[in-house]
N, C-alpha and C positions, 0 to 999 in steps of 0.2 A: 482365918480370914473373915472379915465382915461380909455379911450376905450381899449388901449392895455392891461391894467391890467385886465379889465373885461373879455376880450377874453381868457386870460390865466386862471383866477380863475374859470370861467364857463366851461373851458375845450373845448370851441369851437375851439380854436387853442392851441396846446400843449405848445409852448414856447412864451415868451413875445417878444423876438427878431424877431421871425417869424411873430407875430402880427404886430410889428412895420413895417416890410418890406411890409406886405400886405397893410397896411394903406398908406405907402409912394407910393406904386404902384397904388393906387386908386382903389383897389379891395374891399374896405369896405365902405359901404354907411350907414349913420345914417339919418333916416327920409328922404330918397331919395336924399341925398347930399353926395358927397365924403367927407370923414372925415380924419383928421390927427389923429395920435395916442394919442395926448394930449387932444382931445375933451372929455368933461365931459359927461357921460351918466347917465341916471336916469330911474327909472321904467316908462314904457309906451313908451319908445323910440323903434323904429323899426330899426333893423340892417339887412343889406343884405351883405353877404360875398360871393364873387365869387371865387370858386376853379376851375380853368381851365374852362371847359365847363359847370360845374354845379354851382348852386347858392343855398345858404341856406338863408332863410328869417325867422328871429326870432323876437319876442317881448320880451323886458326885463321885467321880473316880479319882480325881487328882486336884490338888490345890496348889497353884503357883502364883507368885506376885505379878509376873509378866509372862506373856506367851505370844508367839507369832500367830498371825491371823489363820494360817493354814493348820495350826495345831490346836486351835481353841476348841474344836469339837471333840478332842481326846480327853477333855477335862470332865466330861459327863456322858451318860448314855440314856437314851429315851427308854421309858418303860411302857 
């Protein structure tokens, strides 16, 4: 699955366009490397997202095309 779509489906970032902009600005790292929005992610990858002065580091547990809002947090775990 594309990185920008994963960020939207997992609700780490609300909209796909915002996820694209964050990737283009270099604020999203996949396995400690800056990643473009088109990078394919899979279970086991480590994402780091920088929001201003804060950063969220998560491990991808599950990749699904669609998921209910209540189950979105089961796609990743915070590190």
